[in-house]
PADRENDO-278695 format. One record per residue (C-alpha): residue number from 1; residue in one letter; x, y, z. Coordinates in nm, 4 decimals, always signed. Example, Ala and Ser with C-alpha at 12.3 -4.5 7.8 and 13.67 -1.06 7.14 Angstrom:
BEGIN
k 1; r a; u +1.2300; v -0.4500; w +0.7800
k 2; r s; u +1.3670; v -0.1060; w +0.7140
This chain:
BEGIN
k 1; r x; u +0.0000; v +0.0000; w +0.0000
k 2; r x; u +0.1349; v +0.3429; w -0.0904
k 3; r x; u +0.1939; v +0.5897; w +0.1881
k 4; r x; u -0.0020; v +0.8422; w -0.0165
k 5; r x; u -0.3136; v +0.6290; w -0.0237
k 6; r x; u -0.5767; v +0.6217; w +0.2463
k 7; r x; u -0.4799; v +0.3706; w +0.5125
k 8; r x; u -0.7047; v +0.2112; w +0.7729
k 9; r x; u -0.7206; v +0.4036; w +1.1000
k 10; r x; u -0.4778; v +0.2831; w +1.3628
k 11; r x; u -0.7573; v +0.2367; w +1.6141
k 12; r x; u -0.6222; v +0.2139; w +1.9671
k 13; r x; u -0.2745; v +0.3239; w +1.8557
k 14; r x; u -0.2391; v +0.6982; w +1.9149
k 15; r x; u -0.1196; v +0.8022; w +1.5719
k 16; r x; u -0.2567; v +1.0126; w +1.2837
k 17; r x; u -0.5111; v +0.8300; w +1.0709
k 18; r x; u -0.2829; v +0.7563; w +0.7763
k 19; r x; u +0.0704; v +0.6361; w +0.7419
k 20; r x; u +0.1380; v +0.9319; w +0.5119
k 21; r x; u +0.0614; v +1.1707; w +0.7979
k 22; r x; u +0.2760; v +0.9665; w +1.0351
k 23; r x; u +0.5758; v +0.9886; w +0.8062
k 24; r x; u +0.5177; v +1.3563; w +0.7320
k 25; r x; u +0.5094; v +1.4408; w +1.1017
k 26; r x; u +0.8211; v +1.2341; w +1.1581
k 27; r x; u +1.0128; v +1.4108; w +0.8815
k 28; r x; u +0.9170; v +1.7526; w +1.0159
k 29; r x; u +1.0057; v +1.6646; w +1.3738
k 30; r x; u +1.1356; v +1.3220; w +1.4828
k 31; r x; u +0.8801; v +1.1216; w +1.6754
k 32; r x; u +0.9622; v +1.0183; w +2.0306
k 33; r x; u +1.0888; v +0.6617; w +2.0183
k 34; r x; u +0.7865; v +0.5289; w +2.2085
k 35; r x; u +0.5572; v +0.6593; w +1.9354
k 36; r x; u +0.7756; v +0.5234; w +1.6572
k 37; r x; u +0.7797; v +0.1845; w +1.8291
k 38; r x; u +0.4005; v +0.1887; w +1.8568
k 39; r x; u +0.3819; v +0.2470; w +1.4811
k 40; r x; u +0.6263; v -0.0366; w +1.4175
k 41; r x; u +0.4192; v -0.2680; w +1.6384
k 42; r x; u +0.1034; v -0.1740; w +1.4506
k 43; r x; u +0.2584; v -0.2295; w +1.1091
k 44; r x; u +0.4013; v -0.5657; w +1.2183
k 45; r x; u +0.0514; v -0.6891; w +1.3099
k 46; r x; u -0.1287; v -0.5566; w +1.0041
k 47; r x; u -0.1131; v -0.6197; w +0.6312
k 48; r x; u -0.0658; v -0.2552; w +0.5354
k 49; r x; u +0.2951; v -0.2842; w +0.4202
k 50; r x; u +0.6301; v -0.4327; w +0.5159
k 51; r x; u +0.8383; v -0.2952; w +0.8005
k 52; r x; u +1.1428; v -0.2802; w +0.5773
k 53; r x; u +0.9659; v -0.0555; w +0.3266
k 54; r x; u +0.8379; v +0.1668; w +0.6056
k 55; r x; u +1.1688; v +0.2006; w +0.7897
k 56; r x; u +1.3675; v +0.2801; w +0.4749
k 57; r x; u +1.1623; v +0.6010; w +0.4444
k 58; r x; u +1.2339; v +0.7140; w +0.8005
k 59; r x; u +1.5394; v +0.9066; w +0.9158
k 60; r x; u +1.6689; v +0.7017; w +1.2084
k 61; r x; u +1.9785; v +0.9094; w +1.2879
k 62; r x; u +1.8301; v +1.0621; w +1.6033
k 63; r x; u +1.7807; v +0.7265; w +1.7782
k 64; r x; u +2.0287; v +0.5515; w +2.0057
k 65; r x; u +2.1707; v +0.2068; w +1.9354
k 66; r x; u +1.9538; v +0.0363; w +2.2008
k 67; r x; u +1.6487; v +0.1894; w +2.0321
k 68; r x; u +1.7676; v +0.0822; w +1.6874
k 69; r x; u +1.8309; v -0.2683; w +1.8215
k 70; r x; u +1.4625; v -0.2938; w +1.9136
k 71; r x; u +1.3590; v -0.1854; w +1.5636
k 72; r x; u +1.6104; v -0.4293; w +1.4144
k 73; r x; u +1.4543; v -0.7141; w +1.6105
k 74; r x; u +1.1212; v -0.6461; w +1.4396
k 75; r x; u +1.3006; v -0.6434; w +1.1053
k 76; r x; u +1.4680; v -0.9741; w +1.1938
k 77; r x; u +1.1311; v -1.1333; w +1.2637
k 78; r x; u +0.9940; v -1.0082; w +0.9316
k 79; r x; u +1.3079; v -1.1269; w +0.7504
k 80; r x; u +1.2834; v -1.4720; w +0.9093
k 81; r x; u +0.9186; v -1.5081; w +0.8123
k 82; r x; u +0.9978; v -1.4096; w +0.4510
k 83; r x; u +1.3256; v -1.6063; w +0.4541
k 84; r x; u +1.5380; v -1.3057; w +0.3553
k 85; r x; u +1.8851; v -1.4382; w +0.4308
k 86; r x; u +2.0695; v -1.1268; w +0.3175
k 87; r x; u +1.8655; v -0.9071; w +0.5525
k 88; r x; u +1.9122; v -1.1480; w +0.8430
k 89; r x; u +2.2870; v -1.1536; w +0.7851
k 90; r x; u +2.3057; v -0.7719; w +0.7903
k 91; r x; u +2.0966; v -0.7456; w +1.1049
k 92; r x; u +2.2948; v -1.0057; w +1.2976
k 93; r x; u +2.6240; v -0.8489; w +1.1894
k 94; r x; u +2.5068; v -0.5082; w +1.3132
k 95; r x; u +2.4362; v -0.6487; w +1.6596
k 96; r x; u +2.7712; v -0.8211; w +1.7167
k 97; r x; u +2.9492; v -0.7056; w +2.0301
k 98; r x; u +2.6592; v -0.4924; w +2.1507
k 99; r x; u +2.4751; v -0.7305; w +2.3810
k 100; r x; u +2.5354; v -0.5185; w +2.6909
k 101; r x; u +2.3714; v -0.2126; w +2.5341
k 102; r x; u +2.0711; v -0.4167; w +2.4249
k 103; r x; u +2.0060; v -0.5316; w +2.7819
k 104; r x; u +1.9672; v -0.1790; w +2.9209
k 105; r x; u +1.5860; v -0.1930; w +2.9139
k 106; r x; u +1.3153; v -0.4576; w +2.9354
k 107; r x; u +1.2179; v -0.3867; w +2.5734
k 108; r x; u +1.5824; v -0.4270; w +2.4757
k 109; r x; u +1.6077; v -0.7629; w +2.6481
k 110; r x; u +1.2937; v -0.8844; w +2.4750
k 111; r x; u +1.4322; v -0.7596; w +2.1438
k 112; r x; u +1.7585; v -0.9433; w +2.2025
k 113; r x; u +1.5651; v -1.2625; w +2.2790
k 114; r x; u +1.3798; v -1.2323; w +1.9473
k 115; r x; u +1.7056; v -1.1729; w +1.7592
k 116; r x; u +1.8616; v -1.4813; w +1.9181
k 117; r x; u +1.5557; v -1.6919; w +1.8363
k 118; r x; u +1.5603; v -1.5791; w +1.4720
k 119; r x; u +1.9335; v -1.6550; w +1.4524
k 120; r x; u +1.8838; v -2.0054; w +1.5900
k 121; r x; u +1.5932; v -2.0693; w +1.3556
k 122; r x; u +1.7964; v -1.9453; w +1.0596
k 123; r x; u +2.0874; v -2.1781; w +1.1428
k 124; r x; u +1.8481; v -2.4680; w +1.1892
k 125; r x; u +1.6893; v -2.4095; w +0.8495
k 126; r x; u +2.0266; v -2.3750; w +0.6765
k 127; r x; u +2.1428; v -2.7020; w +0.8307
k 128; r x; u +1.8198; v -2.8888; w +0.7539
k 129; r x; u +1.6569; v -2.7256; w +0.4495
k 130; r x; u +1.4660; v -3.0453; w +0.3760
k 131; r x; u +1.2484; v -2.9816; w +0.6834
k 132; r x; u +1.0968; v -2.6691; w +0.5284
k 133; r x; u +0.8357; v -2.5576; w +0.2758
k 134; r x; u +0.7633; v -2.8078; w +0.0009
k 135; r x; u +0.6152; v -2.6635; w -0.3175
k 136; r x; u +0.3072; v -2.8847; w -0.3211
k 137; r x; u +0.1439; v -2.8286; w +0.0211
k 138; r x; u -0.2288; v -2.7723; w -0.0481
k 139; r x; u -0.3265; v -2.6038; w +0.2792
k 140; r x; u -0.2109; v -2.3394; w +0.5262
k 141; r x; u -0.2191; v -2.3305; w +0.9059
k 142; r x; u -0.2056; v -1.9721; w +1.0339
k 143; r x; u -0.0173; v -1.9571; w +1.3653
k 144; r x; u -0.1083; v -1.6392; w +1.5548
k 145; r x; u +0.0585; v -1.5567; w +1.8829
k 146; r x; u +0.3744; v -1.5053; w +2.0840
k 147; r x; u +0.7341; v -1.5880; w +1.9891
k 148; r x; u +0.6521; v -1.9598; w +1.9724
k 149; r x; u +0.4639; v -1.8883; w +1.6497
k 150; r x; u +0.7967; v -1.8057; w +1.4814
k 151; r x; u +0.9092; v -2.1668; w +1.5217
k 152; r x; u +0.6371; v -2.2702; w +1.2758
k 153; r x; u +0.7320; v -2.0363; w +0.9903
k 154; r x; u +0.7307; v -2.2215; w +0.6540
k 155; r x; u +0.7193; v -2.5554; w +0.8349
k 156; r x; u +0.5341; v -2.8382; w +0.6563
k 157; r x; u +0.3295; v -3.0500; w +0.8943
k 158; r x; u +0.0477; v -3.2991; w +0.8638
k 159; r x; u -0.2608; v -3.1186; w +0.9929
k 160; r x; u -0.5977; v -3.2894; w +1.0121
k 161; r x; u -0.4637; v -3.5609; w +0.7882
k 162; r x; u -0.3212; v -3.3537; w +0.5032
k 163; r x; u +0.0070; v -3.1835; w +0.4222
k 164; r x; u -0.0055; v -2.8244; w +0.5414
k 165; r x; u +0.2320; v -2.5289; w +0.5496
k 166; r x; u +0.2428; v -2.3272; w +0.8713
k 167; r x; u +0.2467; v -1.9496; w +0.8421
k 168; r x; u +0.3742; v -1.7477; w +1.1385
k 169; r x; u +0.1713; v -1.4400; w +1.2348
k 170; r x; u +0.3384; v -1.3101; w +1.5533
k 171; r x; u +0.1993; v -1.0617; w +1.8042
k 172; r x; u +0.5031; v -0.9861; w +2.0169
k 173; r x; u +0.4609; v -1.0453; w +2.3890
k 174; r x; u +0.0894; v -1.1229; w +2.3769
k 175; r x; u -0.0607; v -1.2894; w +2.6836
k 176; r x; u -0.3998; v -1.4409; w +2.7465
k 177; r x; u -0.4402; v -1.1717; w +3.0122
k 178; r x; u -0.3900; v -0.8932; w +2.7565
k 179; r x; u -0.6748; v -1.0186; w +2.5400
k 180; r x; u -0.9093; v -1.1159; w +2.8201
k 181; r x; u -0.8700; v -0.7982; w +3.0238
k 182; r x; u -0.8161; v -0.5643; w +2.7295
k 183; r x; u -0.5070; v -0.4130; w +2.8949
k 184; r x; u -0.3118; v -0.2807; w +2.7108
k 185; r x; u -0.5853; v -0.2275; w +2.4544
k 186; r x; u -0.3488; v -0.2581; w +2.1577
k 187; r x; u -0.3349; v -0.6381; w +2.1795
k 188; r x; u -0.7052; v -0.6753; w +2.1081
k 189; r x; u -0.6642; v -0.4587; w +1.7996
k 190; r x; u -0.3590; v -0.6565; w +1.6883
k 191; r x; u -0.5465; v -0.9872; w +1.7126
k 192; r x; u -0.8415; v -0.8450; w +1.5221
k 193; r x; u -0.6123; v -0.7256; w +1.2422
k 194; r x; u -0.4532; v -1.0681; w +1.2225
k 195; r x; u -0.7911; v -1.2408; w +1.2003
k 196; r x; u -0.9306; v -0.9939; w +0.9475
k 197; r x; u -0.6310; v -1.0498; w +0.7182
k 198; r x; u -0.7331; v -1.4148; w +0.6738
k 199; r x; u -1.0019; v -1.5678; w +0.4576
k 200; r x; u -1.3074; v -1.6645; w +0.6664
k 201; r x; u -1.2874; v -2.0261; w +0.7701
k 202; r x; u -0.9066; v -2.0420; w +0.7655
k 203; r x; u -0.7296; v -2.2913; w +0.9885
k 204; r x; u -0.5962; v -2.0984; w +1.2903
k 205; r x; u -0.3572; v -2.2106; w +1.5616
k 206; r x; u -0.3341; v -1.9790; w +1.8642
k 207; r x; u +0.0003; v -1.9740; w +2.0443
k 208; r x; u -0.0791; v -1.7848; w +2.3637
k 209; r x; u -0.0474; v -1.8679; w +2.7312
k 210; r x; u +0.3174; v -1.9579; w +2.7874
k 211; r x; u +0.4102; v -1.6050; w +2.8998
k 212; r x; u +0.1130; v -1.6071; w +3.1379
k 213; r x; u +0.2579; v -1.9129; w +3.3094
k 214; r x; u +0.6213; v -1.8301; w +3.3840
k 215; r x; u +0.7709; v -1.8188; w +3.7356
k 216; r x; u +0.8597; v -1.4495; w +3.7002
k 217; r x; u +0.5809; v -1.3256; w +3.4730
k 218; r x; u +0.2053; v -1.3619; w +3.4478
k 219; r x; u -0.0256; v -1.5387; w +3.6900
k 220; r x; u +0.2251; v -1.6965; w +3.9307
k 221; r x; u +0.4066; v -1.3822; w +4.0542
k 222; r x; u +0.0774; v -1.1898; w +4.0427
k 223; r x; u -0.0742; v -1.4388; w +4.2877
k 224; r x; u +0.2172; v -1.3811; w +4.5256
k 225; r x; u +0.1887; v -1.0053; w +4.4885
k 226; r x; u -0.1844; v -1.0189; w +4.5645
k 227; r x; u -0.1393; v -1.2474; w +4.8645
k 228; r x; u -0.3172; v -1.5338; w +4.6840
k 229; r x; u -0.0251; v -1.7779; w +4.6586
k 230; r x; u -0.2219; v -2.0889; w +4.7491
k 231; r x; u -0.4123; v -2.3515; w +4.5534
k 232; r x; u -0.7386; v -2.1596; w +4.5743
k 233; r x; u -0.5744; v -1.8323; w +4.4712
k 234; r x; u -0.3872; v -1.9833; w +4.1777
k 235; r x; u -0.7039; v -2.1536; w +4.0584
k 236; r x; u -0.9117; v -1.8371; w +4.0869
k 237; r x; u -0.6696; v -1.6226; w +3.8874
k 238; r x; u -0.6028; v -1.8956; w +3.6317
k 239; r x; u -0.9716; v -1.9627; w +3.5686
k 240; r x; u -1.0472; v -1.5907; w +3.5296
k 241; r x; u -0.7516; v -1.5340; w +3.2946
k 242; r x; u -0.8284; v -1.8260; w +3.0654
k 243; r x; u -1.2070; v -1.7780; w +3.0739
k 244; r x; u -1.1917; v -1.4118; w +2.9704
k 245; r x; u -0.9291; v -1.4846; w +2.7058
k 246; r x; u -1.1415; v -1.7555; w +2.5439
k 247; r x; u -1.4538; v -1.5399; w +2.5720
k 248; r x; u -1.2919; v -1.2469; w +2.3905
k 249; r x; u -1.1276; v -1.4549; w +2.1184
k 250; r x; u -1.4543; v -1.6414; w +2.0585
k 251; r x; u -1.6316; v -1.3107; w +1.9963
k 252; r x; u -1.3596; v -1.2032; w +1.7529
k 253; r x; u -1.3675; v -1.5340; w +1.5688
k 254; r x; u -1.7392; v -1.4850; w +1.5057
k 255; r x; u -1.7034; v -1.1147; w +1.4157
k 256; r x; u -1.4361; v -1.1830; w +1.1543
k 257; r x; u -1.6171; v -1.4678; w +0.9801
k 258; r x; u -1.4157; v -1.7590; w +1.1165
k 259; r x; u -1.5549; v -2.0746; w +1.2744
k 260; r x; u -1.4688; v -2.2344; w +1.6074
k 261; r x; u -1.4120; v -2.5791; w +1.4592
k 262; r x; u -1.1146; v -2.4402; w +1.2644
k 263; r x; u -0.9544; v -2.2802; w +1.5705
k 264; r x; u -0.6947; v -2.4609; w +1.7818
k 265; r x; u -0.5301; v -2.3457; w +2.1033
k 266; r x; u -0.1772; v -2.4679; w +2.1650
k 267; r x; u -0.0945; v -2.5541; w +2.5227
k 268; r x; u +0.2083; v -2.4548; w +2.7264
k 269; r x; u +0.5363; v -2.6131; w +2.6129
k 270; r x; u +0.7219; v -2.8383; w +2.8568
k 271; r x; u +0.9532; v -2.6412; w +3.0855
k 272; r x; u +1.3132; v -2.6256; w +2.9666
k 273; r x; u +1.4493; v -2.3401; w +3.1767
k 274; r x; u +1.5834; v -2.3248; w +3.5325
k 275; r x; u +1.2704; v -2.2535; w +3.7346
k 276; r x; u +1.4688; v -2.1519; w +4.0431
k 277; r x; u +1.6080; v -1.8386; w +3.8780
k 278; r x; u +1.2661; v -1.6777; w +3.8344
k 279; r x; u +1.0713; v -1.7817; w +4.1426
k 280; r x; u +0.9221; v -1.5174; w +4.3746
k 281; r x; u +1.0541; v -1.5275; w +4.7346
k 282; r x; u +0.8915; v -1.8127; w +4.9246
k 283; r x; u +0.7900; v -2.0125; w +4.6165
k 284; r x; u +0.9099; v -2.3664; w +4.5467
k 285; r x; u +0.9931; v -2.5428; w +4.2229
k 286; r x; u +0.7291; v -2.8085; w +4.2851
k 287; r x; u +0.4685; v -2.5443; w +4.3595
k 288; r x; u +0.5401; v -2.3812; w +4.0250
k 289; r x; u +0.5387; v -2.7102; w +3.8356
k 290; r x; u +0.1961; v -2.7941; w +3.9783
k 291; r x; u +0.0679; v -2.4485; w +3.8874
k 292; r x; u +0.2088; v -2.4701; w +3.5331
k 293; r x; u +0.0455; v -2.8081; w +3.4730
k 294; r x; u -0.2849; v -2.6750; w +3.6048
k 295; r x; u -0.2764; v -2.3767; w +3.3663
k 296; r x; u -0.2300; v -2.6217; w +3.0802
k 297; r x; u -0.5297; v -2.8243; w +3.1989
k 298; r x; u -0.7511; v -2.5173; w +3.2386
k 299; r x; u -0.6588; v -2.3974; w +2.8896
k 300; r x; u -0.7605; v -2.7351; w +2.7534
k 301; r x; u -1.0930; v -2.7327; w +2.9386
k 302; r x; u -1.1948; v -2.3879; w +2.8169
k 303; r x; u -1.0728; v -2.4419; w +2.4608
k 304; r x; u -1.2724; v -2.7624; w +2.4192
k 305; r x; u -1.5795; v -2.6025; w +2.5792
k 306; r x; u -1.5576; v -2.3249; w +2.3181
k 307; r x; u -1.5617; v -2.5794; w +2.0362
k 308; r x; u -1.1905; v -2.5370; w +1.9588
k 309; r x; u -0.9388; v -2.8157; w +1.9380
k 310; r x; u -0.6401; v -2.8243; w +2.1687
k 311; r x; u -0.2738; v -2.9230; w +2.1385
k 312; r x; u -0.1365; v -3.0790; w +2.4559
k 313; r x; u +0.2367; v -3.0158; w +2.4136
k 314; r x; u +0.3235; v -3.1408; w +2.7599
k 315; r x; u +0.1533; v -3.4738; w +2.6944
k 316; r x; u +0.3419; v -3.5012; w +2.3657
k 317; r x; u +0.6726; v -3.4281; w +2.5333
k 318; r x; u +0.6134; v -3.7009; w +2.7897
k 319; r x; u +0.6236; v -3.9585; w +2.5092
k 320; r x; u +0.9808; v -3.8587; w +2.4215
k 321; r x; u +1.2973; v -4.0091; w +2.5654
k 322; r x; u +1.5604; v -3.7679; w +2.7070
k 323; r x; u +1.7614; v -3.7558; w +2.3820
k 324; r x; u +1.4549; v -3.6821; w +2.1702
k 325; r x; u +1.3452; v -3.4159; w +2.4165
k 326; r x; u +1.6835; v -3.2430; w +2.4082
k 327; r x; u +1.7005; v -3.2490; w +2.0276
k 328; r x; u +1.3485; v -3.1067; w +2.0020
k 329; r x; u +1.4482; v -2.7793; w +2.1708
k 330; r x; u +1.5742; v -2.4618; w +2.0100
k 331; r x; u +1.6448; v -2.2956; w +2.3450
k 332; r x; u +1.5189; v -2.3004; w +2.7043
k 333; r x; u +1.1719; v -2.1804; w +2.5995
k 334; r x; u +1.1112; v -2.2826; w +2.2392
k 335; r x; u +1.0528; v -2.6133; w +2.0656
k 336; r x; u +1.1564; v -2.6735; w +1.7070
k 337; r x; u +1.0531; v -2.8471; w +1.3852
k 338; r x; u +1.1352; v -3.1985; w +1.5011
k 339; r x; u +0.8773; v -3.1553; w +1.7774
k 340; r x; u +0.6095; v -2.9656; w +1.5871
k 341; r x; u +0.6040; v -3.2041; w +1.2915
k 342; r x; u +0.4102; v -3.4430; w +1.5176
k 343; r x; u +0.1639; v -3.1729; w +1.6242
k 344; r x; u -0.1394; v -3.3464; w +1.4784
k 345; r x; u -0.0833; v -3.6490; w +1.7011
k 346; r x; u -0.1464; v -3.4379; w +2.0112
k 347; r x; u -0.4533; v -3.2572; w +1.8791
k 348; r x; u -0.7534; v -3.3077; w +2.1065
k 349; r x; u -1.0978; v -3.2418; w +1.9550
k 350; r x; u -1.4024; v -3.1270; w +2.1534
k 351; r x; u -1.6458; v -3.4068; w +2.2498
k 352; r x; u -1.9042; v -3.3115; w +1.9869
k 353; r x; u -1.6512; v -3.2908; w +1.7031
k 354; r x; u -1.5712; v -3.5656; w +1.4590
k 355; r x; u -1.2251; v -3.4251; w +1.3839
């Protein structure tokens, strides 16, 4: 889409109504970085145009390296999804030796994590090109969600009995809480844009929930902060988080012309990180493991009740021996192609479905 043409309003994002006006205001007076980042986030979750095309028309000389590193991480994600090796090579080269600067802020640390994930995925694809995108796959599975969605990009899998190509549609940092509570409001808009960009009735896999269920982020530390760190408290917050998430997404599925039977929620991946490093004071590893497993179970219950199917990743991982489990990981958080190729085997259909 040309910047001179009328663009859709940015909705909850506080920007002028068209990209042309955004760029014009930026050229006259550089936008504060927070506003530029909000625009980048919006573009990354819409189908208006590519980030690369947008950024090449913006003067970035006024921004610091840590700020540019965050923008580069969005470009790396786009380049991975479109398999632009030359762009990935340039971006990784630009970040060499600058890890300390990237860690100065929370946003910088998240950006660095995305860069590292894209680098690992790139190396994996270069080493095993045969695992990726055949020319004759007749169907597409659209994977919308957090960073785990990136692990599916261009991956051929058997889905509902037929060869399917997975398409990654990330929404950086999205949690079930964000969508259920509507805070921050941008995440609801981002999901809606993702859904509206697809043909009604498309196959959709939702990758959301893992960030809600970490020892140092989401429900678990919130329960401690609220003085609800007991079985009843964990259950109350978990049920509310998952229930409101499923309720909101269900409404958006209907509004955008999709159908529940084509929607699948992916459960929480098996834990691969050192739980002890992120626990709140007074929490135990076993307490967190029990909580994490319960979140997975509650997600399954609500997904099936909504008429969605569910992927039980933890159940799938339990069938692996230690060597298979180790080889299936990309890093402490993410699983890779060797794991996801068996995704269909762990798909649980709702009781009334014949899938």
